VOVO-92581 format. One record per residue (C-alpha): x, y, z negated; residue in one letter. Coordinates in steps of 0.02 Angstrom, whole numbers, plus 50000, padded with zeros to 5 digits. Layout:
N
<rec><xx>X</xx><yy>Y</yy><zz>Z</zz><type>A</type></rec>
...
***
This chain:
173
<rec><xx>50603</xx><yy>50179</yy><zz>47398</zz><type>M</type></rec>
<rec><xx>50711</xx><yy>50203</yy><zz>47555</zz><type>A</type></rec>
<rec><xx>50758</xx><yy>50018</yy><zz>47548</zz><type>E</type></rec>
<rec><xx>50573</xx><yy>49968</yy><zz>47546</zz><type>H</type></rec>
<rec><xx>50538</xx><yy>50083</yy><zz>47694</zz><type>R</type></rec>
<rec><xx>50686</xx><yy>50006</yy><zz>47790</zz><type>E</type></rec>
<rec><xx>50611</xx><yy>49831</yy><zz>47768</zz><type>E</type></rec>
<rec><xx>50450</xx><yy>49888</yy><zz>47854</zz><type>Q</type></rec>
<rec><xx>50542</xx><yy>49949</yy><zz>48009</zz><type>L</type></rec>
<rec><xx>50555</xx><yy>49831</yy><zz>48157</zz><type>D</type></rec>
<rec><xx>50724</xx><yy>49791</yy><zz>48235</zz><type>H</type></rec>
<rec><xx>50716</xx><yy>49935</yy><zz>48360</zz><type>V</type></rec>
<rec><xx>50662</xx><yy>50062</yy><zz>48229</zz><type>A</type></rec>
<rec><xx>50809</xx><yy>50010</yy><zz>48117</zz><type>R</type></rec>
<rec><xx>50930</xx><yy>50034</yy><zz>48263</zz><type>I</type></rec>
<rec><xx>50852</xx><yy>50204</yy><zz>48301</zz><type>Q</type></rec>
<rec><xx>50867</xx><yy>50258</yy><zz>48120</zz><type>A</type></rec>
<rec><xx>51051</xx><yy>50209</yy><zz>48117</zz><type>E</type></rec>
<rec><xx>51087</xx><yy>50303</yy><zz>48279</zz><type>W</type></rec>
<rec><xx>50989</xx><yy>50454</yy><zz>48220</zz><type>A</type></rec>
<rec><xx>51096</xx><yy>50454</yy><zz>48062</zz><type>R</type></rec>
<rec><xx>51261</xx><yy>50430</yy><zz>48157</zz><type>E</type></rec>
<rec><xx>51222</xx><yy>50538</yy><zz>48309</zz><type>R</type></rec>
<rec><xx>51095</xx><yy>50670</yy><zz>48257</zz><type>P</type></rec>
<rec><xx>51147</xx><yy>50768</yy><zz>48412</zz><type>D</type></rec>
<rec><xx>51062</xx><yy>50639</yy><zz>48526</zz><type>L</type></rec>
<rec><xx>50877</xx><yy>50610</yy><zz>48556</zz><type>D</type></rec>
<rec><xx>50855</xx><yy>50423</yy><zz>48519</zz><type>V</type></rec>
<rec><xx>50666</xx><yy>50423</yy><zz>48544</zz><type>R</type></rec>
<rec><xx>50679</xx><yy>50334</yy><zz>48714</zz><type>P</type></rec>
<rec><xx>50740</xx><yy>50180</yy><zz>48620</zz><type>Q</type></rec>
<rec><xx>50567</xx><yy>50164</yy><zz>48543</zz><type>A</type></rec>
<rec><xx>50499</xx><yy>50112</yy><zz>48713</zz><type>V</type></rec>
<rec><xx>50649</xx><yy>50048</yy><zz>48809</zz><type>I</type></rec>
<rec><xx>50721</xx><yy>49949</yy><zz>48664</zz><type>G</type></rec>
<rec><xx>50555</xx><yy>49864</yy><zz>48628</zz><type>R</type></rec>
<rec><xx>50526</xx><yy>49826</yy><zz>48813</zz><type>L</type></rec>
<rec><xx>50701</xx><yy>49752</yy><zz>48823</zz><type>H</type></rec>
<rec><xx>50673</xx><yy>49642</yy><zz>48669</zz><type>R</type></rec>
<rec><xx>50499</xx><yy>49592</yy><zz>48728</zz><type>L</type></rec>
<rec><xx>50566</xx><yy>49550</yy><zz>48901</zz><type>G</type></rec>
<rec><xx>50698</xx><yy>49436</yy><zz>48827</zz><type>A</type></rec>
<rec><xx>50572</xx><yy>49350</yy><zz>48713</zz><type>L</type></rec>
<rec><xx>50447</xx><yy>49328</yy><zz>48855</zz><type>L</type></rec>
<rec><xx>50581</xx><yy>49260</yy><zz>48972</zz><type>T</type></rec>
<rec><xx>50629</xx><yy>49132</yy><zz>48840</zz><type>E</type></rec>
<rec><xx>50447</xx><yy>49077</yy><zz>48823</zz><type>Q</type></rec>
<rec><xx>50422</xx><yy>49069</yy><zz>49012</zz><type>L</type></rec>
<rec><xx>50582</xx><yy>48971</yy><zz>49043</zz><type>C</type></rec>
<rec><xx>50531</xx><yy>48841</yy><zz>48913</zz><type>A</type></rec>
<rec><xx>50384</xx><yy>48795</yy><zz>49025</zz><type>V</type></rec>
<rec><xx>50495</xx><yy>48787</yy><zz>49180</zz><type>Y</type></rec>
<rec><xx>50617</xx><yy>48672</yy><zz>49089</zz><type>R</type></rec>
<rec><xx>50475</xx><yy>48554</yy><zz>49042</zz><type>R</type></rec>
<rec><xx>50451</xx><yy>48531</yy><zz>49229</zz><type>H</type></rec>
<rec><xx>50637</xx><yy>48507</yy><zz>49261</zz><type>G</type></rec>
<rec><xx>50658</xx><yy>48680</yy><zz>49337</zz><type>L</type></rec>
<rec><xx>50759</xx><yy>48834</yy><zz>49302</zz><type>G</type></rec>
<rec><xx>50686</xx><yy>49007</yy><zz>49326</zz><type>E</type></rec>
<rec><xx>50766</xx><yy>49021</yy><zz>49498</zz><type>G</type></rec>
<rec><xx>50702</xx><yy>48854</yy><zz>49560</zz><type>E</type></rec>
<rec><xx>50528</xx><yy>48895</yy><zz>49497</zz><type>F</type></rec>
<rec><xx>50535</xx><yy>49060</yy><zz>49593</zz><type>D</type></rec>
<rec><xx>50585</xx><yy>48974</yy><zz>49755</zz><type>V</type></rec>
<rec><xx>50450</xx><yy>48841</yy><zz>49743</zz><type>L</type></rec>
<rec><xx>50321</xx><yy>48972</yy><zz>49698</zz><type>A</type></rec>
<rec><xx>50371</xx><yy>49083</yy><zz>49845</zz><type>A</type></rec>
<rec><xx>50353</xx><yy>48935</yy><zz>49963</zz><type>L</type></rec>
<rec><xx>50184</xx><yy>48885</yy><zz>49888</zz><type>R</type></rec>
<rec><xx>50119</xx><yy>49064</yy><zz>49902</zz><type>R</type></rec>
<rec><xx>50166</xx><yy>49065</yy><zz>50086</zz><type>A</type></rec>
<rec><xx>50017</xx><yy>48952</yy><zz>50122</zz><type>G</type></rec>
<rec><xx>50013</xx><yy>48810</yy><zz>50248</zz><type>E</type></rec>
<rec><xx>50137</xx><yy>48745</yy><zz>50302</zz><type>P</type></rec>
<rec><xx>50224</xx><yy>48811</yy><zz>50143</zz><type>Y</type></rec>
<rec><xx>50385</xx><yy>48869</yy><zz>50224</zz><type>E</type></rec>
<rec><xx>50491</xx><yy>49024</yy><zz>50240</zz><type>R</type></rec>
<rec><xx>50660</xx><yy>49070</yy><zz>50313</zz><type>A</type></rec>
<rec><xx>50800</xx><yy>49077</yy><zz>50182</zz><type>P</type></rec>
<rec><xx>50817</xx><yy>49267</yy><zz>50203</zz><type>G</type></rec>
<rec><xx>50631</xx><yy>49288</yy><zz>50177</zz><type>E</type></rec>
<rec><xx>50641</xx><yy>49180</yy><zz>50021</zz><type>L</type></rec>
<rec><xx>50782</xx><yy>49289</yy><zz>49955</zz><type>A</type></rec>
<rec><xx>50676</xx><yy>49444</yy><zz>49982</zz><type>A</type></rec>
<rec><xx>50525</xx><yy>49364</yy><zz>49897</zz><type>H</type></rec>
<rec><xx>50627</xx><yy>49314</yy><zz>49745</zz><type>T</type></rec>
<rec><xx>50745</xx><yy>49465</yy><zz>49738</zz><type>M</type></rec>
<rec><xx>50908</xx><yy>49366</yy><zz>49740</zz><type>V</type></rec>
<rec><xx>51056</xx><yy>49367</yy><zz>49857</zz><type>T</type></rec>
<rec><xx>51062</xx><yy>49246</yy><zz>50002</zz><type>T</type></rec>
<rec><xx>51213</xx><yy>49162</yy><zz>49920</zz><type>G</type></rec>
<rec><xx>51115</xx><yy>49128</yy><zz>49761</zz><type>A</type></rec>
<rec><xx>50968</xx><yy>49071</yy><zz>49867</zz><type>M</type></rec>
<rec><xx>51077</xx><yy>48942</yy><zz>49957</zz><type>T</type></rec>
<rec><xx>51127</xx><yy>48864</yy><zz>49790</zz><type>K</type></rec>
<rec><xx>50946</xx><yy>48854</yy><zz>49734</zz><type>R</type></rec>
<rec><xx>50890</xx><yy>48777</yy><zz>49898</zz><type>I</type></rec>
<rec><xx>51034</xx><yy>48651</yy><zz>49892</zz><type>D</type></rec>
<rec><xx>50978</xx><yy>48592</yy><zz>49720</zz><type>R</type></rec>
<rec><xx>50794</xx><yy>48584</yy><zz>49768</zz><type>L</type></rec>
<rec><xx>50836</xx><yy>48490</yy><zz>49927</zz><type>E</type></rec>
<rec><xx>50945</xx><yy>48368</yy><zz>49829</zz><type>R</type></rec>
<rec><xx>50796</xx><yy>48338</yy><zz>49712</zz><type>D</type></rec>
<rec><xx>50679</xx><yy>48307</yy><zz>49860</zz><type>G</type></rec>
<rec><xx>50572</xx><yy>48460</yy><zz>49825</zz><type>L</type></rec>
<rec><xx>50611</xx><yy>48557</yy><zz>49985</zz><type>V</type></rec>
<rec><xx>50675</xx><yy>48515</yy><zz>50158</zz><type>S</type></rec>
<rec><xx>50771</xx><yy>48619</yy><zz>50285</zz><type>R</type></rec>
<rec><xx>50750</xx><yy>48617</yy><zz>50472</zz><type>R</type></rec>
<rec><xx>50784</xx><yy>48724</yy><zz>50624</zz><type>R</type></rec>
<rec><xx>50655</xx><yy>48858</yy><zz>50658</zz><type>S</type></rec>
<rec><xx>50540</xx><yy>48823</yy><zz>50804</zz><type>T</type></rec>
<rec><xx>50526</xx><yy>49012</yy><zz>50835</zz><type>A</type></rec>
<rec><xx>50715</xx><yy>49039</yy><zz>50834</zz><type>D</type></rec>
<rec><xx>50822</xx><yy>48885</yy><zz>50866</zz><type>G</type></rec>
<rec><xx>50970</xx><yy>48966</yy><zz>50777</zz><type>R</type></rec>
<rec><xx>50872</xx><yy>49003</yy><zz>50618</zz><type>G</type></rec>
<rec><xx>50828</xx><yy>48885</yy><zz>50477</zz><type>R</type></rec>
<rec><xx>50666</xx><yy>48858</yy><zz>50384</zz><type>V</type></rec>
<rec><xx>50643</xx><yy>48794</yy><zz>50207</zz><type>V</type></rec>
<rec><xx>50482</xx><yy>48699</yy><zz>50172</zz><type>A</type></rec>
<rec><xx>50401</xx><yy>48620</yy><zz>50020</zz><type>L</type></rec>
<rec><xx>50397</xx><yy>48431</yy><zz>50022</zz><type>T</type></rec>
<rec><xx>50241</xx><yy>48345</yy><zz>49956</zz><type>P</type></rec>
<rec><xx>50337</xx><yy>48313</yy><zz>49793</zz><type>A</type></rec>
<rec><xx>50384</xx><yy>48497</yy><zz>49785</zz><type>G</type></rec>
<rec><xx>50205</xx><yy>48551</yy><zz>49811</zz><type>R</type></rec>
<rec><xx>50142</xx><yy>48434</yy><zz>49675</zz><type>D</type></rec>
<rec><xx>50276</xx><yy>48495</yy><zz>49554</zz><type>L</type></rec>
<rec><xx>50246</xx><yy>48681</yy><zz>49583</zz><type>I</type></rec>
<rec><xx>50058</xx><yy>48657</yy><zz>49569</zz><type>D</type></rec>
<rec><xx>50081</xx><yy>48574</yy><zz>49400</zz><type>Q</type></rec>
<rec><xx>50215</xx><yy>48697</yy><zz>49342</zz><type>A</type></rec>
<rec><xx>50116</xx><yy>48849</yy><zz>49399</zz><type>F</type></rec>
<rec><xx>49961</xx><yy>48790</yy><zz>49307</zz><type>G</type></rec>
<rec><xx>50063</xx><yy>48770</yy><zz>49148</zz><type>A</type></rec>
<rec><xx>50146</xx><yy>48939</yy><zz>49181</zz><type>H</type></rec>
<rec><xx>49977</xx><yy>49028</yy><zz>49193</zz><type>M</type></rec>
<rec><xx>49915</xx><yy>48945</yy><zz>49033</zz><type>R</type></rec>
<rec><xx>50076</xx><yy>49002</yy><zz>48947</zz><type>N</type></rec>
<rec><xx>50058</xx><yy>49180</yy><zz>49011</zz><type>E</type></rec>
<rec><xx>49878</xx><yy>49182</yy><zz>48950</zz><type>R</type></rec>
<rec><xx>49936</xx><yy>49122</yy><zz>48778</zz><type>R</type></rec>
<rec><xx>50067</xx><yy>49259</yy><zz>48771</zz><type>L</type></rec>
<rec><xx>49949</xx><yy>49396</yy><zz>48829</zz><type>L</type></rec>
<rec><xx>49816</xx><yy>49342</yy><zz>48705</zz><type>D</type></rec>
<rec><xx>49921</xx><yy>49429</yy><zz>48571</zz><type>A</type></rec>
<rec><xx>49836</xx><yy>49586</yy><zz>48639</zz><type>L</type></rec>
<rec><xx>49652</xx><yy>49626</yy><zz>48649</zz><type>S</type></rec>
<rec><xx>49580</xx><yy>49634</yy><zz>48825</zz><type>P</type></rec>
<rec><xx>49573</xx><yy>49823</yy><zz>48810</zz><type>E</type></rec>
<rec><xx>49754</xx><yy>49833</yy><zz>48754</zz><type>E</type></rec>
<rec><xx>49808</xx><yy>49719</yy><zz>48896</zz><type>A</type></rec>
<rec><xx>49714</xx><yy>49826</yy><zz>49023</zz><type>A</type></rec>
<rec><xx>49793</xx><yy>49985</yy><zz>48953</zz><type>Q</type></rec>
<rec><xx>49966</xx><yy>49908</yy><zz>48958</zz><type>L</type></rec>
<rec><xx>49940</xx><yy>49847</yy><zz>49137</zz><type>E</type></rec>
<rec><xx>49891</xx><yy>50024</yy><zz>49191</zz><type>T</type></rec>
<rec><xx>50040</xx><yy>50104</yy><zz>49104</zz><type>L</type></rec>
<rec><xx>50164</xx><yy>49976</yy><zz>49170</zz><type>L</type></rec>
<rec><xx>50095</xx><yy>49988</yy><zz>49347</zz><type>T</type></rec>
<rec><xx>50112</xx><yy>50177</yy><zz>49345</zz><type>T</type></rec>
<rec><xx>50286</xx><yy>50174</yy><zz>49270</zz><type>W</type></rec>
<rec><xx>50349</xx><yy>50037</yy><zz>49386</zz><type>L</type></rec>
<rec><xx>50284</xx><yy>50131</yy><zz>49539</zz><type>A</type></rec>
<rec><xx>50385</xx><yy>50284</yy><zz>49485</zz><type>R</type></rec>
<rec><xx>50546</xx><yy>50189</yy><zz>49448</zz><type>V</type></rec>
<rec><xx>50551</xx><yy>50046</yy><zz>49575</zz><type>E</type></rec>
<rec><xx>50604</xx><yy>50085</yy><zz>49753</zz><type>P</type></rec>
<rec><xx>50460</xx><yy>50065</yy><zz>49876</zz><type>P</type></rec>
<rec><xx>50455</xx><yy>49897</yy><zz>49966</zz><type>P</type></rec>
<rec><xx>50539</xx><yy>49889</yy><zz>50136</zz><type>G</type></rec>
<rec><xx>50446</xx><yy>49859</yy><zz>50298</zz><type>P</type></rec>
***
């Protein structure tokens, strides 16, 4: 009977049961949420990255192109601003920009506002690519979210928004 019940438990519940058995002195209930979010995050990232790869992009390159596209005409940002909009270090940003520039998707030039600064801009090829990739990305996200009912998705959005606001540091100026 216990073996049959074990088969019905998901991966996280099995891990919780093992920890509860081995460390009954600890409250393992947080794993029910955190463990599932962690697993779901990894599975979703895998599904999202598959779409990026079909467009010849990694997750980081997609993020840079998307941040430039969201900037609006003339689709450019300073490298530091790009790093802030994609939450990566400026060193990692430089590597991403180098690759995108090598592929003809972005260009770099001196800033007209500050002659010492640099600006990264989408090329026409970069804009075409991100427009195609983003359309595919949104269709993929819709497909993934359709595993929930609209009501469940709305509930989850509310819960995640509330939780994130309590955990994430407020944005800087």
